[in-house]
N, C-alpha and C positions, 0 to 999 in steps of 0.2 A: 353675450358670449365673446370671449377674447378670440381674436383671430390668430392663425398660425403665421409666423413670420420667419423667413430665412434670415440668418444673421448676415448682414451686409457690412461691407467696409465703409468707412467714412467717405462722404462726397468730396471729390477733388477735381476741379476743372482741368487739371493736367492730364486727365484720362484721354484726351482727344486722339491720341495715337495708340491707345491701348487696345488689347483684344477683349478685355473684360472690364465692364463699367458697372458701377453700382449707384443707385439713387433711390430716393423715396418714391417719387412719382415719375413715370415715364409716359410722355405724350408722343404717340406715333402719328406724325403728320403735323406740319406747322401751318395748316390752312386756316380758314375762318374760325372754326371751332378750336383747333389745336393751339393757336397762338393765344387765344383768350383763356383757354384752360391752363396753359402754362403760366401766363402772367398771374392769374388769380391764385393758383396753387402756390407759387413761389411767394406771392404777397402775403399769404397766410402762414408763412414761416416753415415750409418744408422744401427740401432740396428737390428740384424739378429739372428734368431734362426733356427737351423736345428734339426729336430726330426727324428731319425734313429731307425729302428727296431732291428738291430743287434748291437753288441759292436764294430763293425769295421766301418771305412770310406772307400769309394772308389768303393763299389758295384762290378761291373763286373771285375775291374782290381785288386781287392784284395779279397773281401769276396766271390766272385764266382770263384776265382782262375785263371782267364784268364789274367795272368800276362805277356802278350806279346802284345806290341802295334802294331796294324795293320795300316800301312800307316802313312802319314804326316812326314816321316823322313826328306824329303828335304824341307818341308815348316813348320818348327817349329814356333809355334805361341802361344802367351799368356801364360795362366797357364799350358797348356800342355808342353810348352817349359820349363817353370820354374820347373815343376815336373821332366821332363827328366834330366835337369841339376843337380837336387838333386840326382837322381839315379846315374848319372855319378860320382858325388862327393862321394857318399856312396861306390860304388864299385871300384872306382879308374880309371875312364875313359870310353869313349864310347866303346872301344874294349872289356871291361870287361862285357858288357851287350849284346854283339852281339854273343850269345852262341848257339842259335838255328837257323834253316834255315827259320822259319816262319816269323821272324821279325828281325829288327835291334836293338830292345830294349826289352830284356827279363829280368825279375827280380823275386824275391821271393814275394809272396803275402803279407806276414807279413811286409816286408820292405815298400811296397806301403802304407799299413795302417799306419805305423809309420811315414813316411814322410808326409802324408796328415794330420795327427794329429799335427805334428810340424808346418806345414803351417797354420793350423787353429788356433793354440795357439798364433800365432803372431798377430792375429786380435783381438783387445780389445773389439770390438763391436759384436763379434761372440760368441754365446753360443750353445752348442750341448747337446741334451738329447738323450741318447742311450737306447736300449732295450725297445722301446715304439712303439707299432703298431698303424697305422692309422685306425680309425674306420669310421668316416664320416665327411663331410664338414658342416660348419656352413654358412648360408646365410642370408642376409637381402634383401628380394625381389630378384632382379636379381644379387646382388653383393655378391661375396664370401668374408666373413669377418673372417674366421678362420677354425679351425678343432678340432675334438675330438680324443683323443688317449687313449690307455690303457698301463700302465706300466706293462711289462710282468713279472717283478719280484714281484711287490707288488699287482698286479691286480687292482691298483687304476686308475680310469679314470681322465683325466684332459682335459681342454679346452685351446686352444691358440687362442687369437684374434689378427689379424694382418691387416695392411693396404694393403699388397700385399701378395699373396700366390703363391708359385711355386710348381707345380707338378713335382717332380723328382723321382717318384716311378718307379719300374721296369715294371709295366704293365698298367700304366695310371689309377690307381684306384681312384685318386683324381678327375680327370676330369669327370669320370663316376659318382662319388658320387655327383658332382656339377650339374649333369643333362645336361652336354654338349653333343653335337653331335659328333660322332666319327665313324671310320671305323675299321673293323677287317677283315683281309684276303685280297685276291686278288681282284682287280677291273678289269673289262673287258676293252678291248681296246676302246670300244665305249664311256666309261666314261672318260678315261684318255687321249685319243688321243696319246698313247705311241707307238702303233704298235710294240709290243714285243711278240705277239703271245698268248695273254691271251684272249680267246674268250668269256668267261663267268665269272662273279664274283662268288666268293665262300668264305668260311671262313677258308681256309687253311693258316696256319702260318708256319714260319720256325721252323725247329727242334731246341729244346733246348738241353743243355748239362750239366750234372753234372760232372764237371771236377774232376780229381784226381791229386794230386801232389805226385809223387814218389821220394824217396830219395835213393841214393846209400849208403848202410850201410857197404859195403866192400864185396869183392868177396867170402869170406868164410861164410858169413851170409846167413841164410835161413829165409827170411821174408815173405814167402808165407802165405797168409791169409787163413782162414778157407774156404773150398770149399763152395761157395754160393749155395743157393737153386736153383734148375732148371738150373744148369750150363750145357751147351752143347757147346763144342768148335766150333761146326758148325755155331753157331751164328756169329762168328767173322772170319769165313773163308773168305779169300781174303783181309783181312785187311793189309796184307803184303805178300811179295813173299815167306817168310819162312813157310807160312801156307796157301796153295792155292790148294784145292782139288776140289771144286765145280766149274767146268769150265763154268757153266752158269752165274756165277757172273762176274762182270767187273774185268778184270785182274789188280792186283796191280802193281804199278810202283816203289815201294820201298821195301827194305828188312826191317827186324825188327829193326835193329839198326838205320837205317835212319828214320824209323817211330818215334822212340823214340827221336831222335835228332831234329825232327821237333820243339818240345817245350822244348829243353834243357835249363835249367835255371842256373844261377850262383850257386856255391857251390854244384855241383853234384846232382841237382834235375831235375825232368822232369815233364812238364805239359802235362797231358794226355787229349787231346781235339781233338780226331781223328774222322773225318767225315766218311760217307758211312758205312763201316762195323766195325766201332769203337763204341764210346760211345755217339754219337748224339742220341737223343730220340725224337720221335714225340708225342706231346700232346698239344692240345689247351686248356689251363687252364685259359684263360684270364677272362672269365665270372664266373668262379667257386668261391665259398666262400673259406674261409681259410682252413677249414677241408678237403674239396674236393681237393683243391690244394695239401695239405700235403700228402694225400693218393696217388695221381698220382705221385708226386715228389719222393715218397719212391720207386716207381717202377723204376724211372729213376736212383735213387741211386743204386738200386740192379743191374741194367744193367751195371753201371760203375764198381761196385765191381766184377761182372762176367768178365768184360774186364781186370781188374787188375789181377785177378786170371789167366786168359788166358795168359797174358804177363809173369807172373811168372812161371806158370806150363807148358804151351805148348811151349812157346818161350824160356824158360830157364833163365829168368832174376829173379831168386829167391832172389838175393841180393838187388833188388829194392823193397822197401816197402813203404807203405803210410807214408809220412813225419810226424814225431812226434813233429816237432817244427814249424808248420804252423798254423793250424786252431784250435780254442778252442772248438772242438766238440768231442764227444765220439767216433765217427766212423772215425775221422781224415779226413773226406770229408769237402768240403767248406761249409760256412754258408748258402749260397744261390746257386741256379742253375744259369747258364748263359742263360738268356733270349735274344734271337736275335730279338724278335718282340713283339710289344705291341699294345694297342689301338692307333689309330692315330687320333688326334683331327681334326675337321674341322676348319681350321684357316682362317685368313683374306686372305691368299693366299694358294694355294695347289701347292707344288713343285713336278713336274713330270719329266719324263725322258727327254722330249724335251727341257725343260728349262735348265736341267743340261747339256745335250749333245750339245745344240746349244744356249748358253747363250746370244750371241750377235745378233742372227738372228731370234729367235722364240718368238712370242708373246710379252707380256709386258717385259720391261727390268728389270726383278727381280734381275739380278746381281748387279744392282746399290744399292740394299738394303742389301747386304751380311753382315753377322755377324759371320760366322764360316766357316772355309775352310777345305777341304778334298781332298785326291787324290787317295783313294782306289777304286778299281773297284766294280761293282755291283756283290756282292757275296752272293748267296742264298744257304742255307742248306735245301734241301728237299729230301735227299736220303732215309730217314727212312719212308716216306709216299708215297707209290706207286701211290696214287691218285693226288699227287702234280705235278705241272709242273717241268720238268727236264731240261729246256733249258734256265733258267734265269741267269746262271752264266756268269760273265765276259763280259757283254755287253760293247762294246768299248765306253768309255767316256773320256773327259778331266778331269783335276782337277776342282774343283767346289767350289762355296760358297752358303751358305744356307740363304734364305731371312728372314728378321726379322719377317715378317707377318706370317711365319709358326709357330711361338711361341705364337701367340695371337689368342685365340678362336674367332669365329664369334659371339658366344652367350656369354652373361654374362659379368661380369667385375670383376677385382681384382684377376684374375688367369692367371698365365703364365705357359705354358706347355714346359717341357724340356725332357731330357733323350731320349728315343726312341719313344715318343708319340707325336712328332711334326707333323705338317700338311704336310705329304709327301705321295706319292703313295706307295703301297706295294713294287713295284719293286725298287723304289729309296731308300726305307728303307735298301736295301741290301748294299748301300754305305754310308748312313748317320748314320748307327747304330754303326760304328766302334769307338773304344775307344777315340782316339784323338779328333774326330769330336764331340762326345757326351760331352767330357770335355769342349770343346770350346762353344758348345751350352749352357751349364750351365753357363759359364762365361758371355755370352751375356744376359742370363736370369737375372743374378745378376745385370748387368748394367741397364737393362730396369727397374727392380724393384726399384733400388736405385734412379734413376732419377724420376720415377713416384712418389715415396714418397717425395722426396725433393722438387719437383715442384708442388705437389698436382694435378697431371694430370691423367686422364684416361690413361690406357696403350696404347690404340690405338691412343691417341693424343700426345704421347711422340715423339719428333722429331727423325726420322730415322737417320739423319745426326749426331745428338747429341749422340745417342747410338754408332754409328760407330766411332765417334771421340774419345769417351771415351775408346773404345776398342783399338784404335790405340795408345792412350797414355799408355795403358797397354801392348804395344808391341804385340797386337793380330792383325792378318791379317784379312782384310775384302775382299781382292781380292786374289785369289789363285796363284799369280805370283811366279813362282819358281825362277825368277831372281829379285824379289823385296821382300825379306824376311826381318825380323827385323835387320839383320846384314848387309843389303845391303846399299850402298850409296844412300842417299835421299829416304829412305824407305817411310817416311810419304807422301812426295809429289807424288810419283808414286802410292801409294795406294789410295790417295785421288782423284787424277786426273783419275786414272783407274776406280774408282767407279762412276765418272761422265759419263763415256763412251766417253769422248772427244777423248781420245787415248785408243783404244781397243786392247786387246791382241789376242793371237791365242792359242787355245786348241789342245793338241796332246795326243790321247790315247797311253798309254805306259805301258801295262801289269799291274803289281802290284803297280806301282807308276806313275799315270797319271800326265800330265803336262799342264800348261798354261803359256805362255811366254809373257812378256811385250816387250822385245827387246829394252832395253834402248839406245843402241848405233846405232840403225837404224835411218834413216831420217824420217821426217814427210811428209807423202804423202798428198799433198794439196787437191786433189779430195776426198780422204777418209775423210779428216778433215771436208770438207764441209758437208758431209753426217752425220758424227758422232757428230758434235758439237751441234746439236739439239736446235739451237737458243741461246745457251749460249755464243757464240762468234759472233762478227760482222765481218763476213768473207770478206776479201778484194779480189778483182779480180786479179788473177795472171796468167801468161801464162806459167810458168815453173812447173816442176813435184814436186819438193820438196821445203819445206819452208826454207828460209834463216833466219839468225839472224835478218837482216834488215826487212824482211817480218814479223817476229814475233814481232818486236818492233812496226811496223805500225798496225798490227792486234790488239795487246794488247792495244795500245793507242786509237784506234778507239772504241774498245769495252768499255774501261773505260769511254770514253767520251759520250757514248750513252746509257749506261745501268744504273741500280739502284746502281751499285757499286760505292760509292762515298768516298772511303778512300784516294783518291788523290785530291789535291787542283786544282782549276781552273788554277792557274799559271803553275803548273806542266804539266797539260794536254794541255795547249794552246801554250806553248813554247817548240819547238822540242828539242832545245839544253838542256834545263833543264830536260825534260823527258828522253832524252838519258843518261844524267849523272846519274839520279836516277836509271834507268834501269841497267846501268853498275855497280853502287854501289851494287845493289841487287845481280847481277851476281857474283861479287867478294866476297861478304859476304857469299854467299852460296857455295863458293869453286869451282865454275865453272871456266874452263880454256879457253884459246885461243879465246878471244873475237874478232872475225873478222866478221864484219857485212855482208860480201859477201859470207861467207861459209854457207853450210846447217846446220841447227840446229838439234841436235839429239832429240829423243823422251824424253830422260831423261832431257835434258836441257830445253826443251819446257814445260815439266810437272812441273819442279821446278819453272820456271818463271810464268806460269799460276797460280800455287798455291800461289806464293808470291805476285802476283799483283791483279789479278781478283778474286782469291779464289772461283772458281765456286762450289767447294764442299760444302762450307757453305752458299754461297750466292744464291744457287739454290736448295731449299729444294725439296725432292721427296716424293711421297706418298708410300704406302706399295706395290704398283705395279711397283715402280721405275719410274713413270711418273712425270715429272716436275710439281710442283704446280704452279698454276697461282697466280699472285699477287692480 
């Protein structure tokens, strides 16, 4: 179905001081998802505009000061991988950013902002407006057609009209303004079928944090800040073993220096983002207006300043002061807080724990529609709210991929949801909220938006496989295989065949870096292949356990002869010798070795040959539930 478009004027960067702006894709929010969505959309050839409230890009990884990537170290993907490579280049290698124990990749917030601005400037079709706050959505009936903003410096309001809008705000303010259905807080087990011990729904969200970046000014310096109002060191009792007096509190496991080294950054700086008795802060500000939010967040700031004073005065680190070369703020604190949780839109699919934990066995095969990968555990911060559940941390899961349908609302048209507002359960948000995943969600949103504009299709009508294929071309992973990353041999074939489900992997919970393995060197189990091929292959009857190369030739030839895949001529299919020769030519062209028809074929070899002959990835489209579409 063709989608309805308002006639828009041509894109012109001179609009910066106009009251009415037009573009193809409008990204609201230049945070972790927003900047990657904007870069990807523009890179695919459509005019793209990002409107950002602050003067910085990157959101939580820069403006919020959470400059340490959680997870995805072993599954580098897409723009997250590109960004990390630029960090390596800036600091002089991967070992130069492995400075703290919370992450393999730590960096200074202003460096992240600078790198993202450099990446954005390379895209000629991308324009960014800073210092402008989102006010409300513009709609034409059920379709989102743009938004209204206010320039915070001039107080001038302006409108942006767009063919597709992406909500990349920190709290899902755009989807709420559009009147879409969403959830806030925890859902009961009865609603999610997750069986994680949540007996009743509520509006409790995760703690937020106002991070502080401290800098080592030299052992002789006294950088102690003015004693904050209402300071009481007992507030931070048990934050570390060097200050532990109240034995009713959970005993600390680290001393003060280890606590600081948690977020040690390059150039002798420290990210202060400490849970439990540190500077996490509970407040559900999602439905508040701007002024109400500001008042609550000021309280969160004051708690962080009290913690900084505690570190300086009680723990003796007087030479660590708030960094003077990071944030352009009067108080030297970040431009925004670190929000761990947002509104969660009701999307075409809802990604819940069992889909994540049992991707190949539970419900609809959502894994087939994956567009962003992650490997971090379910990590919930609820220590500052005694009414919150305290048992949701580190539920054992494998690495995972997020389904495309989680970005597309069930209601309305013209709006893609990114950042932390995608359609997931509250519990799953504890894994999907992490920085690399959110960046990859944004990249997928940019792909979806660009294809929708170029093909003039409704978002829900854009081909899942086309979105995934575009991501693969951008070296982004769609399957979370630790042994099929962009640097792996035959990355594309394994990812594509993996996404069909014909050859399925195995997930393994692994603490802070969960895994899913494809096992490319294992043999192809014939009985499992019969189950997993789901009608995409015309299975031949065999009496042995593993598929041989000769079996693979027969199976592929039979499938090509009886299905809609007609890229091979009748002559090639009818004459075995000609077919064998072409099969062998493909084998050699793809760099495969040891062509012995009698030996067992490996999963990698079979994946490559399926991909290059039948191509089930593109020839068998799936819907947003991962179910094969009927012809």
